MMTF fields as JSON, N, C-alpha, C and O atoms, coordinates in Angstrom:
{
  "mmtfVersion": "1.0.0",
  "mmtfProducer": "UNKNOWN",
  "numBonds": 487,
  "numAtoms": 488,
  "numGroups": 122,
  "numChains": 1,
  "numModels": 1,
  "chainsPerModel": [1],
  "groupsPerChain": [122],
  "chainIdList": ["A"],
  "bondAtomList": [4, 2, 8, 6, 12, 10, 16, 14, 20, 18, 24, 22, 28, 26, 32, 30, 36, 34, 40, 38, 44, 42, 48, 46, 52, 50, 56, 54, 60, 58, 64, 62, 68, 66, 72, 70, 76, 74, 80, 78, 84, 82, 88, 86, 92, 90, 96, 94, 100, 98, 104, 102, 108, 106, 112, 110, 116, 114, 120, 118, 124, 122, 128, 126, 132, 130, 136, 134, 140, 138, 144, 142, 148, 146, 152, 150, 156, 154, 160, 158, 164, 162, 168, 166, 172, 170, 176, 174, 180, 178, 184, 182, 188, 186, 192, 190, 196, 194, 200, 198, 204, 202, 208, 206, 212, 210, 216, 214, 220, 218, 224, 222, 228, 226, 232, 230, 236, 234, 240, 238, 244, 242, 248, 246, 252, 250, 256, 254, 260, 258, 264, 262, 268, 266, 272, 270, 276, 274, 280, 278, 284, 282, 288, 286, 292, 290, 296, 294, 300, 298, 304, 302, 308, 306, 312, 310, 316, 314, 320, 318, 324, 322, 328, 326, 332, 330, 336, 334, 340, 338, 344, 342, 348, 346, 352, 350, 356, 354, 360, 358, 364, 362, 368, 366, 372, 370, 376, 374, 380, 378, 384, 382, 388, 386, 392, 390, 396, 394, 400, 398, 404, 402, 408, 406, 412, 410, 416, 414, 420, 418, 424, 422, 428, 426, 432, 430, 436, 434, 440, 438, 444, 442, 448, 446, 452, 450, 456, 454, 460, 458, 464, 462, 468, 466, 472, 470, 476, 474, 480, 478, 484, 482],
  "bondOrderList": [1, 1, 1, 1, 1, 1, 1, 1, 1, 1, 1, 1, 1, 1, 1, 1, 1, 1, 1, 1, 1, 1, 1, 1, 1, 1, 1, 1, 1, 1, 1, 1, 1, 1, 1, 1, 1, 1, 1, 1, 1, 1, 1, 1, 1, 1, 1, 1, 1, 1, 1, 1, 1, 1, 1, 1, 1, 1, 1, 1, 1, 1, 1, 1, 1, 1, 1, 1, 1, 1, 1, 1, 1, 1, 1, 1, 1, 1, 1, 1, 1, 1, 1, 1, 1, 1, 1, 1, 1, 1, 1, 1, 1, 1, 1, 1, 1, 1, 1, 1, 1, 1, 1, 1, 1, 1, 1, 1, 1, 1, 1, 1, 1, 1, 1, 1, 1, 1, 1, 1, 1],
  "groupList": [{"groupName": "UNK", "atomNameList": ["N", "CA", "C", "O"], "elementList": ["N", "C", "C", "O"], "formalChargeList": [0, 0, 0, 0], "bondAtomList": [1, 0, 2, 1, 3, 2], "bondOrderList": [1, 1, 2], "singleLetterCode": "X", "chemCompType": "L-PEPTIDE LINKING"}],
  "groupTypeList": [0, 0, 0, 0, 0, 0, 0, 0, 0, 0, 0, 0, 0, 0, 0, 0, 0, 0, 0, 0, 0, 0, 0, 0, 0, 0, 0, 0, 0, 0, 0, 0, 0, 0, 0, 0, 0, 0, 0, 0, 0, 0, 0, 0, 0, 0, 0, 0, 0, 0, 0, 0, 0, 0, 0, 0, 0, 0, 0, 0, 0, 0, 0, 0, 0, 0, 0, 0, 0, 0, 0, 0, 0, 0, 0, 0, 0, 0, 0, 0, 0, 0, 0, 0, 0, 0, 0, 0, 0, 0, 0, 0, 0, 0, 0, 0, 0, 0, 0, 0, 0, 0, 0, 0, 0, 0, 0, 0, 0, 0, 0, 0, 0, 0, 0, 0, 0, 0, 0, 0, 0, 0],
  "groupIdList": [1, 2, 3, 4, 5, 6, 7, 8, 9, 10, 11, 12, 13, 14, 15, 16, 17, 18, 19, 20, 21, 22, 23, 24, 25, 26, 27, 28, 29, 30, 31, 32, 33, 34, 35, 36, 37, 38, 39, 40, 41, 42, 43, 44, 45, 46, 47, 48, 49, 50, 51, 52, 53, 54, 55, 56, 57, 58, 59, 60, 61, 62, 63, 64, 65, 66, 67, 68, 69, 70, 71, 72, 73, 74, 75, 76, 77, 78, 79, 80, 81, 82, 83, 84, 85, 86, 87, 88, 89, 90, 91, 92, 93, 94, 95, 96, 97, 98, 99, 100, 101, 102, 103, 104, 105, 106, 107, 108, 109, 110, 111, 112, 113, 114, 115, 116, 117, 118, 119, 120, 121, 122],
  "secStructList": [7, 2, 2, 2, 2, 2, 2, 2, 2, 2, 2, 2, 2, 2, 7, 4, 4, 4, 4, 4, 4, 2, 2, 2, 2, 2, 2, 2, 2, 2, 2, 2, 2, 2, 2, 2, 2, 2, 2, 2, 2, 2, 2, 6, 6, 6, 7, 2, 2, 2, 2, 2, 2, 2, 2, 2, 2, 2, 2, 2, 2, 2, 2, 2, 2, 2, 2, 2, 2, 2, 2, 2, 7, 2, 2, 2, 2, 2, 2, 1, 7, 2, 2, 2, 2, 2, 2, 2, 2, 2, 2, 2, 2, 2, 2, 2, 2, 2, 2, 2, 2, 2, 2, 2, 2, 2, 2, 2, 2, 2, 2, 2, 2, 2, 2, 7, 6, 6, 7, 7, 7, 7],
  "xCoordList": [-29.622, -29.208, -27.716, -27.031, -27.244, -25.773, -24.972, -23.953, -25.397, -24.61, -24.662, -23.651, -25.851, -26.035, -25.178, -24.494, -25.254, -24.414, -22.984, -22.216, -22.573, -21.211, -20.588, -19.468, -21.461, -21.157, -21.093, -20.231, -21.986, -21.967, -20.822, -20.276, -20.364, -19.039, -17.894, -17.009, -17.811, -16.748, -16.609, -15.527, -17.839, -17.852, -17.481, -16.69, -18.028, -17.807, -16.328, -15.819, -15.694, -14.279, -13.111, -11.942, -13.456, -12.392, -12.454, -11.614, -13.459, -13.449, -13.566, -14.675, -12.526, -12.457, -13.016, -13.464, -12.998, -13.529, -15.115, -15.682, -15.711, -17.173, -17.514, -18.697, -16.528, -16.783, -17.767, -18.539, -17.707, -18.62, -20.031, -20.895, -20.275, -21.705, -21.998, -22.801, -21.442, -21.645, -23.101, -23.741, -23.621, -25.095, -25.925, -26.828, -25.838, -26.639, -26.538, -27.516, -25.293, -24.91, -25.539, -26.077, -25.444, -25.979, -27.488, -28.047, -28.152, -29.623, -29.961, -30.799, -29.384, -29.622, -29.549, -30.434, -28.397, -28.113, -29.261, -29.721, -29.607, -30.588, -31.993, -32.716, -32.34, -33.606, -33.615, -34.635, -32.458, -32.386, -32.405, -33.031, -31.759, -31.719, -33.131, -33.646, -33.714, -35.154, -36.169, -36.953, -36.089, -36.943, -36.594, -37.544, -35.403, -35.064, -35.492, -35.759, -35.543, -35.938, -37.487, -38.038, -38.123, -39.611, -40.092, -41.294, -39.163, -39.545, -40.229, -41.327, -39.682, -40.394, -41.801, -42.764, -41.878, -43.112, -44.249, -45.421, -43.789, -44.758, -45.139, -46.267, -44.116, -44.409, -45.298, -46.129, -45.182, -45.813, -46.85, -47.131, -47.434, -48.25, -49.398, -49.659, -50.077, -51.107, -50.724, -51.618, -49.553, -48.921, -47.962, -46.751, -48.46, -47.578, -46.486, -45.362, -46.706, -45.763, -44.59, -43.402, -44.995, -43.963, -43.171, -41.951, -43.885, -43.278, -42.145, -41.002, -42.474, -41.506, -40.33, -39.193, -40.588, -39.523, -38.577, -37.356, -39.164, -38.378, -37.706, -36.537, -38.254, -37.598, -36.474, -35.456, -36.636, -35.544, -34.449, -33.292, -34.683, -33.61, -32.938, -31.708, -33.567, -32.876, -32.062, -30.892, -32.663, -31.775, -30.755, -29.749, -30.827, -29.706, -28.518, -27.377, -28.79, -27.825, -27.209, -26.001, -28.039, -27.429, -26.616, -25.516, -27.038, -26.142, -24.868, -23.823, -24.851, -23.694, -22.782, -21.571, -23.309, -22.411, -21.819, -20.69, -22.73, -22.292, -21.029, -20.05, -21.116, -19.962, -18.797, -17.681, -18.914, -17.869, -17.184, -15.962, -17.985, -17.5, -16.808, -15.862, -17.121, -16.501, -15.096, -14.336, -14.672, -13.354, -12.45, -11.32, -13.095, -12.294, -12.344, -11.345, -13.502, -13.652, -13.907, -15.006, -12.912, -12.911, -13.869, -14.49, -13.967, -14.853, -16.244, -17.012, -16.65, -18.009, -18.438, -19.562, -17.574, -17.99, -18.081, -18.71, -17.449, -17.575, -18.839, -19.346, -19.338, -20.566, -21.774, -22.573, -21.956, -22.988, -22.397, -21.7, -22.62, -22.14, -23.103, -24.238, -22.646, -23.52, -24.759, -25.826, -24.679, -25.916, -26.932, -28.131, -26.401, -27.256, -27.958, -29.093, -27.21, -27.794, -28.855, -29.926, -28.529, -29.536, -30.731, -31.795, -30.664, -31.821, -32.562, -33.791, -31.998, -32.68, -33.614, -34.799, -33.067, -34.002, -34.917, -36.067, -34.57, -35.556, -36.672, -37.815, -36.453, -37.569, -38.443, -39.668, -37.872, -38.462, -39.58, -40.776, -38.968, -39.734, -40.692, -41.746, -40.542, -41.493, -42.644, -43.739, -42.401, -43.492, -44.34, -45.568, -43.711, -44.411, -45.162, -46.291, -44.627, -45.344, -46.527, -47.576, -46.34, -47.458, -48.662, -49.819, -48.318, -49.29, -50.041, -51.261, -49.238, -49.795, -50.749, -51.8, -50.321, -51.1, -52.426, -53.496, -52.344, -53.655, -54.536, -55.743, -53.933, -54.644, -55.301, -56.472, -54.58, -55.084, -56.183, -57.164, -56.086, -57.067, -58.431, -59.53, -58.248, -59.451, -60.104, -61.331, -59.189, -59.743, -60.526, -61.603, -59.916, -60.608, -61.859, -62.88, -61.878, -63.097, -64.19, -65.35, -63.864, -64.934, -65.432, -66.611, -64.565, -64.874, -65.712, -66.567, -65.522, -66.222, -67.655, -68.589, -67.847, -69.105, -69.965, -71.156, -69.288, -70.068, -70.584, -71.715, -69.724, -70.049, -70.899, -71.201, -71.203, -71.975, -73.463, -74.116, -73.979, -75.287, -76.471, -77.495, -76.365, -77.453, -77.315, -78.021, -76.47, -76.185, -77.382, -77.67, -77.945, -79.003, -78.69, -78.285, -78.798, -78.557, -79.604, -80.804, -79.178, -80.146, -80.272, -81.098],
  "yCoordList": [-19.974, -19.201, -18.959, -19.11, -18.578, -18.398, -19.464, -19.255, -20.884, -21.907, -22.241, -22.641, -22.083, -22.295, -21.29, -21.622, -20.104, -18.966, -19.25, -19.074, -19.673, -19.915, -21.116, -21.119, -22.107, -23.274, -22.959, -23.435, -22.18, -21.569, -20.782, -20.862, -20.034, -19.261, -20.135, -19.942, -21.098, -21.946, -22.956, -23.246, -23.422, -24.238, -23.35, -23.748, -22.187, -21.253, -20.908, -20.838, -20.699, -20.16, -21.144, -20.792, -22.368, -23.262, -24.673, -25.563, -24.729, -26.015, -25.78, -25.892, -25.463, -25.059, -26.199, -25.869, -27.452, -28.519, -28.303, -28.821, -27.609, -27.363, -26.163, -25.829, -25.43, -24.066, -24.261, -23.36, -25.478, -25.649, -25.855, -25.856, -26.048, -26.161, -24.939, -25.024, -23.736, -22.477, -22.06, -21.829, -21.966, -21.517, -22.531, -22.055, -23.767, -24.702, -24.518, -24.509, -24.354, -24.305, -22.931, -22.929, -21.847, -20.537, -20.668, -20.26, -21.267, -21.363, -22.137, -21.68, -23.296, -24.156, -23.493, -23.653, -22.715, -22.088, -20.857, -20.598, -20.234, -19.224, -19.739, -19.093, -20.915, -21.526, -22.014, -21.968, -22.475, -23.0, -21.847, -21.918, -20.757, -19.539, -18.918, -18.482, -18.883, -18.313, -19.065, -18.476, -20.419, -21.336, -21.076, -20.97, -20.961, -20.741, -19.312, -19.055, -18.431, -17.027, -17.089, -16.306, -17.94, -18.03, -18.809, -18.863, -19.392, -20.04, -19.109, -19.444, -17.944, -16.986, -16.644, -16.54, -16.475, -15.976, -17.13, -16.864, -18.342, -19.405, -19.72, -20.092, -19.542, -19.924, -18.759, -19.055, -17.63, -16.399, -15.681, -14.506, -16.39, -15.839, -15.058, -13.951, -15.535, -14.759, -14.002, -13.512, -13.871, -13.057, -12.045, -12.224, -10.955, -9.939, -9.372, -9.195, -9.102, -8.567, -9.66, -9.37, -10.782, -11.795, -12.057, -12.218, -12.086, -12.149, -11.048, -11.371, -9.866, -8.77, -8.911, -8.661, -9.31, -9.386, -10.542, -10.407, -11.651, -12.866, -12.726, -13.11, -12.217, -12.062, -10.978, -11.13, -9.986, -8.856, -9.467, -9.254, -10.204, -10.772, -11.823, -11.874, -12.593, -13.636, -12.895, -13.216, -11.846, -11.136, -10.442, -10.319, -9.866, -9.19, -10.131, -9.754, -11.356, -12.42, -12.825, -13.032, -12.926, -13.257, -12.072, -12.275, -10.899, -9.697, -9.698, -9.427, -9.972, -9.942, -11.06, -10.853, -12.201, -13.222, -12.856, -13.19, -12.087, -11.563, -10.639, -10.722, -9.794, -8.893, -9.648, -9.185, -10.772, -11.476, -12.256, -12.406, -12.73, -13.353, -12.327, -12.737, -11.093, -9.965, -9.76, -9.246, -10.181, -10.1, -11.096, -10.795, -12.344, -13.385, -13.186, -13.424, -12.754, -12.62, -11.133, -10.607, -10.543, -9.058, -8.59, -7.532, -9.384, -9.123, -9.054, -8.267, -9.856, -9.949, -8.524, -8.094, -7.843, -6.487, -5.461, -4.418, -5.747, -4.747, -5.073, -4.205, -6.22, -6.542, -5.949, -5.38, -6.072, -5.416, -5.092, -5.942, -3.996, -3.727, -4.418, -4.778, -4.561, -5.183, -4.418, -5.008, -2.989, -2.32, -2.574, -2.727, -2.61, -2.996, -4.334, -4.491, -5.33, -6.592, -6.616, -7.195, -5.935, -5.718, -5.183, -5.763, -4.059, -3.237, -4.105, -4.036, -4.808, -5.616, -6.543, -6.623, -7.252, -8.242, -7.587, -8.023, -6.561, -5.805, -5.336, -5.636, -4.62, -4.022, -5.154, -5.044, -6.217, -7.334, -7.906, -8.087, -8.115, -8.659, -7.747, -8.228, -6.431, -5.556, -5.347, -4.938, -5.618, -5.544, -6.856, -6.788, -8.025, -9.23, -9.109, -9.598, -8.474, -8.301, -7.391, -7.584, -6.437, -5.57, -6.167, -5.884, -7.039, -7.786, -8.73, -8.884, -9.358, -10.327, -9.69, -10.231, -8.488, -7.64, -7.288, -7.455, -6.784, -6.438, -7.647, -7.572, -8.825, -10.017, -10.488, -10.868, -10.475, -10.876, -9.919, -10.38, -8.68, -7.654, -7.933, -7.951, -8.137, -8.557, -9.738, -9.833, -10.826, -12.133, -12.058, -12.636, -11.305, -11.088, -10.309, -10.685, -9.254, -8.527, -9.259, -9.143, -9.97, -10.893, -12.0, -12.352, -12.542, -13.587, -12.992, -13.705, -11.77, -11.117, -10.963, -11.299, -10.425, -10.159, -11.347, -11.365, -12.362, -13.609, -14.283, -14.76, -14.286, -15.065, -14.235, -14.724, -13.1, -12.254, -12.881, -13.097, -13.162, -13.791, -13.029, -13.622, -11.7, -10.777, -10.36, -9.444, -10.96, -10.678, -11.26, -12.457, -10.435, -10.748, -10.563, -9.444, -11.445, -11.301, -10.308, -10.568, -9.209, -8.403, -8.596, -7.943],
  "zCoordList": [-25.428, -26.63, -26.636, -27.647, -25.462, -25.439, -25.823, -26.481, -25.404, -25.718, -27.183, -27.761, -27.82, -29.266, -30.049, -31.017, -29.593, -30.317, -30.144, -31.09, -29.019, -28.892, -29.66, -30.17, -29.662, -30.503, -31.961, -32.699, -32.334, -33.86, -34.073, -35.173, -33.209, -33.486, -33.497, -34.33, -32.644, -32.557, -33.851, -34.361, -34.278, -35.46, -36.632, -37.487, -36.68, -37.893, -38.144, -39.263, -36.97, -37.001, -36.705, -36.857, -36.285, -35.894, -36.721, -36.588, -37.499, -38.328, -39.775, -40.298, -40.482, -41.822, -42.787, -43.885, -42.418, -43.2, -43.422, -44.384, -42.596, -42.613, -43.349, -43.431, -43.934, -44.53, -45.765, -46.091, -46.438, -47.486, -47.202, -48.079, -45.821, -45.364, -44.641, -43.712, -44.935, -44.191, -44.247, -43.221, -45.487, -45.512, -44.837, -44.148, -44.87, -43.954, -42.629, -41.88, -42.244, -40.835, -40.234, -39.126, -40.978, -40.548, -40.365, -39.348, -41.409, -41.35, -40.167, -39.389, -39.935, -38.967, -37.557, -36.717, -37.353, -36.09, -35.895, -34.783, -36.951, -36.91, -36.497, -35.737, -37.028, -36.658, -35.202, -34.513, -34.77, -33.338, -32.453, -31.395, -32.796, -31.937, -31.98, -30.951, -33.098, -33.144, -32.242, -31.498, -32.369, -31.51, -30.065, -29.289, -29.605, -28.197, -27.76, -26.586, -28.723, -28.375, -28.182, -27.408, -28.826, -28.681, -27.369, -27.109, -26.57, -25.365, -24.428, -23.984, -24.072, -23.123, -23.647, -22.887, -24.978, -25.591, -25.436, -25.168, -25.623, -25.549, -24.08, -23.758, -23.216, -21.7, -21.108, -20.248, -21.469, -20.934, -21.762, -21.527, -22.749, -23.651, -23.057, -23.529, -22.09, -21.466, -20.248, -19.557, -19.944, -18.854, -19.426, -19.297, -20.075, -20.79, -19.836, -20.307, -18.655, -17.601, -17.41, -17.553, -17.116, -16.985, -18.308, -18.307, -19.355, -20.708, -20.857, -21.18, -20.632, -20.758, -19.843, -20.24, -18.619, -17.767, -18.022, -17.953, -18.312, -18.592, -19.824, -19.862, -20.908, -22.196, -22.144, -22.819, -21.421, -21.333, -20.534, -20.895, -19.488, -18.631, -19.545, -19.525, -20.274, -21.193, -22.134, -22.342, -22.755, -23.751, -23.275, -23.974, -22.008, -21.313, -21.15, -21.419, -20.709, -20.533, -21.885, -22.0, -22.853, -24.268, -24.683, -25.197, -24.513, -24.931, -24.135, -24.727, -22.869, -21.939, -22.513, -22.596, -22.898, -23.523, -24.839, -25.197, -25.592, -26.886, -26.691, -27.432, -25.688, -25.424, -24.927, -25.161, -24.257, -23.854, -25.023, -25.047, -25.956, -27.142, -27.993, -28.666, -28.066, -28.759, -28.442, -29.264, -27.157, -26.587, -27.454, -27.84, -27.719, -28.341, -29.916, -30.595, -30.465, -31.851, -32.153, -31.974, -32.585, -32.754, -33.87, -33.769, -34.905, -36.06, -35.626, -36.18, -34.629, -34.145, -33.651, -33.91, -32.977, -32.536, -33.559, -33.379, -34.651, -35.803, -36.584, -37.294, -36.49, -37.148, -36.634, -37.378, -35.254, -34.461, -33.084, -32.529, -32.547, -31.23, -30.134, -30.445, -28.986, -27.807, -27.663, -27.494, -27.726, -27.581, -28.703, -28.468, -29.932, -31.017, -30.971, -31.419, -30.391, -30.296, -29.282, -29.469, -28.12, -27.025, -27.499, -27.283, -28.171, -28.663, -29.705, -29.731, -30.451, -31.45, -30.765, -31.089, -29.805, -29.052, -28.216, -28.158, -27.529, -26.672, -27.464, -27.12, -28.504, -29.332, -29.824, -29.766, -30.296, -30.841, -29.69, -29.918, -28.548, -27.474, -27.024, -26.606, -27.018, -26.605, -27.604, -27.216, -28.839, -29.881, -29.647, -29.698, -29.397, -29.194, -27.905, -27.856, -26.795, -25.574, -25.719, -25.105, -26.508, -26.712, -27.434, -27.123, -28.45, -29.192, -28.242, -28.304, -27.352, -26.41, -25.421, -25.076, -24.972, -24.054, -24.735, -24.149, -26.013, -26.615, -26.806, -26.575, -27.247, -27.443, -26.119, -26.138, -24.966, -23.714, -23.272, -22.688, -23.503, -23.042, -23.857, -23.302, -25.158, -25.87, -25.558, -25.55, -25.247, -24.903, -23.563, -23.412, -22.586, -21.257, -21.462, -20.884, -22.233, -22.442, -23.067, -22.67, -23.984, -24.656, -23.758, -23.797, -22.965, -22.008, -20.855, -20.33, -20.447, -19.369, -19.839, -19.111, -21.123, -21.573, -21.726, -21.417, -22.23, -22.466, -21.2, -21.108, -20.291, -19.002, -17.901, -16.812, -18.251, -17.377, -17.219, -18.24, -15.984, -15.924, -16.396, -16.736, -16.429, -16.812, -18.26, -18.682, -19.025, -20.391, -21.258, -21.264, -21.878, -22.873, -24.27, -24.584, -25.175, -26.475, -27.153, -27.063, -27.809, -28.367, -29.874, -30.513]
}
């Protein structure tokens, strides 16, 4: 995510010839960033604890790189602060983790009742 975001900033700020494609460039970068942000979710869908840890570590690294990029692009820090970027990702990942945890709990509870040898259908 850090590499894609950095490339997005470089292309947006240093290639004026591509300014007419700004909307398409921004949409493409947002789609790629969203897909990359989904990787921890897809990898640890059934392990909510691992999902929370891996996603928060990934987002912390992304936020740290955002902070470093704010040193080179001053207007970036005026758009959103590093803390706001971190909280945006952290809250989103916590909501997704909670939903995965609820889904996993329901899935395991249903599977446990069906596979019980003394289970009789009433």
